[in-house]
Backbone as CSV, one residue per row, in Angstrom:
resi,resn,N_x,N_y,N_z,CA_x,CA_y,CA_z,C_x,C_y,C_z
1,UNK,0.815,-1.196,0.000,0.000,0.000,0.000,0.855,1.255,0.000
2,UNK,1.896,1.244,0.829,2.770,2.413,0.888,3.465,2.613,-0.452
3,UNK,3.815,1.506,-1.100,4.467,1.601,-2.410,3.525,2.231,-3.428
4,UNK,2.257,1.850,-3.400,1.270,2.420,-4.321,1.109,3.917,-4.079
5,UNK,1.008,4.316,-2.824,0.871,5.731,-2.493,2.117,6.505,-2.911
6,UNK,3.272,5.957,-2.602,4.524,6.623,-2.976,4.636,6.758,-4.481
7,UNK,4.317,5.695,-5.194,4.378,5.724,-6.656,3.386,6.734,-7.217
8,UNK,2.190,6.769,-6.663,1.178,7.721,-7.131,1.617,9.157,-6.892
9,UNK,2.145,9.414,-5.717,2.603,10.771,-5.407,3.792,11.170,-6.271
10,UNK,4.690,10.237,-6.520,5.831,10.521,-7.391,5.359,10.817,-8.809
11,UNK,4.414,10.031,-9.295,3.875,10.272,-10.640,3.221,11.646,-10.720
12,UNK,2.479,12.023,-9.695,1.842,13.343,-9.682,2.888,14.446,-9.659
13,UNK,3.908,14.266,-8.843,4.960,15.287,-8.760,5.684,15.436,-10.093
14,UNK,5.940,14.324,-10.753,6.624,14.389,-12.050,5.746,15.028,-13.118
15,UNK,4.436,14.876,-12.999,3.525,15.507,-13.948,3.495,17.016,-13.750
16,UNK,3.616,17.453,-12.519,3.465,18.863,-12.178,4.784,19.624,-12.237
17,UNK,5.897,18.966,-12.029,7.186,19.654,-11.931,7.476,20.595,-13.096
18,UNK,7.295,20.183,-14.360,7.593,21.122,-15.451,6.695,22.357,-15.422
19,UNK,5.437,22.170,-15.073,4.504,23.297,-15.015,4.894,24.238,-13.884
20,UNK,5.189,23.684,-12.721,5.569,24.511,-11.576,6.854,25.277,-11.871
21,UNK,7.809,24.632,-12.532,9.060,25.305,-12.873,8.794,26.458,-13.832
22,UNK,7.978,26.229,-14.845,7.681,27.287,-15.819,6.957,28.445,-15.144
23,UNK,6.037,28.161,-14.236,5.326,29.225,-13.536,6.285,30.027,-12.681
24,UNK,7.222,29.375,-12.030,8.207,30.072,-11.219,9.077,30.974,-12.060
25,UNK,9.455,30.518,-13.242,10.274,31.335,-14.139,9.494,32.569,-14.570
26,UNK,8.198,32.415,-14.833,7.402,33.553,-15.278,7.251,34.570,-14.159
27,UNK,7.079,34.113,-12.934,6.899,35.034,-11.818,8.215,35.655,-11.379
28,UNK,9.269,34.860,-11.396,10.523,35.292,-10.818,11.423,36.037,-11.772
29,UNK,10.993,36.285,-12.957,11.844,36.975,-13.914,12.292,35.994,-14.964
30,UNK,12.704,36.489,-16.072,13.060,35.609,-17.165,12.203,35.928,-18.353
31,UNK,11.482,36.994,-18.266,10.673,37.423,-19.391,10.853,38.905,-19.574
32,UNK,10.501,39.362,-20.728,10.624,40.784,-20.992,9.279,41.461,-20.880
33,UNK,9.204,42.668,-21.412,7.963,43.429,-21.363,6.868,42.751,-22.162
34,UNK,7.255,41.924,-23.131,6.273,41.252,-23.970,5.686,40.010,-23.343
35,UNK,6.061,39.700,-22.114,5.562,38.500,-21.457,6.260,37.281,-22.012
36,UNK,5.665,36.107,-21.817,6.254,34.881,-22.337,7.603,34.603,-21.712
37,UNK,7.705,34.664,-20.403,8.974,34.496,-19.733,9.406,33.058,-19.568
38,UNK,8.812,32.131,-20.284,9.189,30.739,-20.122,10.549,30.486,-20.746
39,UNK,11.201,29.444,-20.274,12.530,29.101,-20.764,12.508,28.801,-22.255
40,UNK,11.394,28.298,-22.763,11.307,27.944,-24.175,11.453,29.155,-25.081
41,UNK,11.116,30.337,-24.597,11.189,31.537,-25.438,12.265,32.507,-24.966
42,UNK,13.088,32.091,-24.023,14.077,33.001,-23.457,15.138,33.430,-24.458
43,UNK,15.362,32.630,-25.487,16.384,32.987,-26.465,15.817,33.746,-27.667
44,UNK,14.551,34.149,-27.609,13.921,34.875,-28.708,13.952,36.374,-28.446
45,UNK,13.982,37.128,-29.530,13.895,38.582,-29.405,12.454,38.945,-29.048
46,UNK,12.225,40.155,-28.541,10.847,40.565,-28.225,9.919,40.463,-29.438
47,UNK,10.430,40.789,-30.613,9.609,40.702,-31.830,9.254,39.247,-32.141
48,UNK,10.237,38.354,-31.969,9.976,36.932,-32.220,8.980,36.379,-31.203
49,UNK,9.128,36.777,-29.967,8.176,36.330,-28.935,6.764,36.771,-29.279
50,UNK,6.639,38.038,-29.686,5.316,38.562,-30.026,4.728,37.803,-31.206
51,UNK,5.562,37.501,-32.187,5.104,36.764,-33.366,4.596,35.373,-32.970
52,UNK,5.350,34.708,-32.096,4.941,33.379,-31.628,3.645,33.479,-30.826
53,UNK,3.544,34.466,-29.956,2.338,34.629,-29.140,1.115,34.909,-30.011
54,UNK,1.270,35.736,-31.026,0.156,36.022,-31.938,-0.262,34.770,-32.699
55,UNK,0.718,34.002,-33.170,0.407,32.762,-33.889,-0.295,31.773,-32.960
56,UNK,0.169,31.709,-31.720,-0.453,30.802,-30.743,-1.899,31.201,-30.483
57,UNK,-2.128,32.510,-30.339,-3.486,32.999,-30.083,-4.408,32.598,-31.233
58,UNK,-3.939,32.751,-32.465,-4.738,32.353,-33.622,-4.945,30.849,-33.687
59,UNK,-3.887,30.098,-33.393,-3.970,28.636,-33.450,-4.951,28.089,-32.418
60,UNK,-5.079,28.775,-31.301,-5.998,28.315,-30.260,-7.455,28.360,-30.722
61,UNK,-7.732,29.093,-31.799,-9.088,29.168,-32.344,-9.370,28.039,-33.337
62,UNK,-8.332,27.326,-33.753,-8.471,26.243,-34.728,-9.286,25.104,-34.111
63,UNK,-10.282,24.580,-34.848,-11.114,23.499,-34.297,-10.308,22.267,-33.871
64,UNK,-9.251,21.931,-34.597,-8.440,20.764,-34.220,-7.735,21.010,-32.889
65,UNK,-7.264,22.231,-32.686,-6.586,22.570,-31.433,-7.597,22.594,-30.288
66,UNK,-8.770,23.155,-30.545,-9.825,23.186,-29.528,-10.194,21.768,-29.106
67,UNK,-10.333,20.882,-30.085,-10.662,19.487,-29.800,-9.551,18.816,-28.990
68,UNK,-8.303,19.056,-29.387,-7.175,18.466,-28.661,-7.119,18.982,-27.227
69,UNK,-7.421,20.262,-27.045,-7.415,20.842,-25.696,-8.495,20.195,-24.831
70,UNK,-9.679,19.965,-25.416,-10.756,19.316,-24.673,-10.353,17.895,-24.277
71,UNK,-9.659,17.198,-25.188,-9.181,15.847,-24.874,-8.148,15.894,-23.749
72,UNK,-7.277,16.896,-23.788,-6.274,17.061,-22.735,-6.951,17.282,-21.388
73,UNK,-7.951,18.158,-21.365,-8.653,18.445,-20.116,-9.363,17.199,-19.590
74,UNK,-9.945,16.413,-20.495,-10.608,15.177,-20.076,-9.586,14.189,-19.513
75,UNK,-8.417,14.114,-20.149,-7.368,13.215,-19.666,-6.850,13.661,-18.302
76,UNK,-6.719,14.971,-18.114,-6.277,15.480,-16.812,-7.301,15.152,-15.732
77,UNK,-8.583,15.292,-16.068,-9.643,14.969,-15.108,-9.573,13.485,-14.746
78,UNK,-9.394,12.641,-15.761,-9.288,11.200,-15.526,-8.076,10.891,-14.639
79,UNK,-6.953,11.567,-14.912,-5.750,11.375,-14.102,-6.012,11.730,-12.640
80,UNK,-6.628,12.888,-12.408,-6.869,13.326,-11.036,-7.845,12.399,-10.318
81,UNK,-8.841,11.902,-11.038,-9.779,10.957,-10.428,-9.065,9.660,-10.064
82,UNK,-8.189,9.181,-10.961,-7.430,7.961,-10.682,-6.468,8.175,-9.517
83,UNK,-5.848,9.343,-9.477,-4.926,9.666,-8.387,-5.665,9.683,-7.053
84,UNK,-6.814,10.353,-7.016,-7.606,10.392,-5.785,-8.014,8.984,-5.364
85,UNK,-8.458,8.178,-6.319,-8.884,6.813,-6.004,-7.721,5.998,-5.435
86,UNK,-6.544,6.144,-6.033,-5.378,5.407,-5.545,-4.979,5.876,-4.147
87,UNK,-5.060,7.178,-3.922,-4.729,7.708,-2.598,-5.717,7.203,-1.554
88,UNK,-7.002,7.186,-1.914,-8.023,6.709,-0.976,-7.899,5.212,-0.727
89,UNK,-7.487,4.484,-1.747,-7.287,3.048,-1.579,-6.128,2.802,-0.611
90,UNK,-5.085,3.605,-0.731,-3.930,3.457,0.144,-4.215,3.950,1.560
91,UNK,-5.044,5.003,1.672,-5.346,5.579,2.983,-6.751,6.178,2.974
92,UNK,-7.772,5.373,3.306,-9.157,5.850,3.277,-9.419,7.048,4.192
93,UNK,-8.573,7.261,5.190,-8.792,8.393,6.096,-8.549,9.737,5.406
94,UNK,-8.026,9.727,4.184,-7.810,10.967,3.433,-9.101,11.549,2.867
95,UNK,-10.186,10.766,2.823,-11.414,11.229,2.175,-11.891,12.589,2.674
96,UNK,-12.027,12.813,3.984,-12.500,14.136,4.412,-11.530,15.259,4.038
97,UNK,-10.254,14.937,3.979,-9.263,15.950,3.599,-9.406,16.285,2.117
98,UNK,-9.501,15.255,1.275,-9.661,15.482,-0.165,-10.971,16.199,-0.466
99,UNK,-12.013,15.889,0.321,-13.307,16.542,0.102,-13.252,18.042,0.380
100,UNK,-12.335,18.469,1.238,-12.188,19.892,1.547,-11.494,20.657,0.425
101,UNK,-10.758,19.940,-0.414,-9.943,20.597,-1.439,-10.771,20.885,-2.683
102,UNK,-10.592,22.069,-3.285,-11.327,22.407,-4.508,-10.968,21.454,-5.640
103,UNK,-11.904,21.288,-6.574,-11.711,20.314,-7.634,-11.530,20.924,-9.019
104,UNK,-11.455,22.210,-9.199,-11.317,22.781,-10.534,-9.941,23.349,-10.754
105,UNK,-9.845,24.254,-11.704,-8.581,24.933,-11.964,-8.100,25.663,-10.720
106,UNK,-9.052,26.124,-9.904,-8.684,26.863,-8.714,-8.004,25.976,-7.689
107,UNK,-8.079,24.669,-7.876,-7.509,23.764,-6.893,-6.208,23.137,-7.331
108,UNK,-5.247,23.925,-7.793,-4.015,23.320,-8.263,-3.231,22.666,-7.138
109,UNK,-3.534,22.975,-5.883,-2.911,22.272,-4.761,-3.274,20.797,-4.837
110,UNK,-4.494,20.524,-5.285,-4.994,19.163,-5.365,-4.103,18.301,-6.241
111,UNK,-3.490,18.902,-7.252,-2.647,18.138,-8.164,-1.172,18.278,-7.827
112,UNK,-0.868,18.783,-6.642,0.523,18.870,-6.229,1.198,20.159,-6.629
113,UNK,0.422,21.190,-6.946,0.984,22.433,-7.439,1.532,23.358,-6.376
114,UNK,1.531,22.960,-5.114,2.114,23.807,-4.083,1.063,24.637,-3.371
115,UNK,1.535,25.615,-2.647,0.652,26.479,-1.872,-0.185,27.363,-2.776
116,UNK,-1.466,27.551,-2.472,-2.261,28.481,-3.261,-1.776,29.899,-3.027
117,UNK,-1.915,30.712,-4.062,-1.493,32.103,-3.936,-2.587,32.899,-3.259
118,UNK,-2.181,33.980,-2.608,-3.217,34.800,-2.037,-2.802,35.594,-0.912
């Protein structure tokens, strides 16, 4: 049981680590006035960053991208449900604690995202 819980928590941490790192880079500096402070765009000029951001904004309107995003969100929901189930299987006493935690985008703590801001 402990192995299952440890494995589940490690998997969750590995899923969240790249996102948490990118968010920290955006907050802590590493971007210019044009935004986009992620490491992936750190070697681009402000004009190149803006061009990429504009293209991304347009691409997000594409039906194929919209569909893929919906599939991603469904997969994330499935992941979180499986994670909760595995945690409860390993330690049923967690149920009241998990029930207190928000379940939407506002609840990134639920997925291992760290302390909520505020």
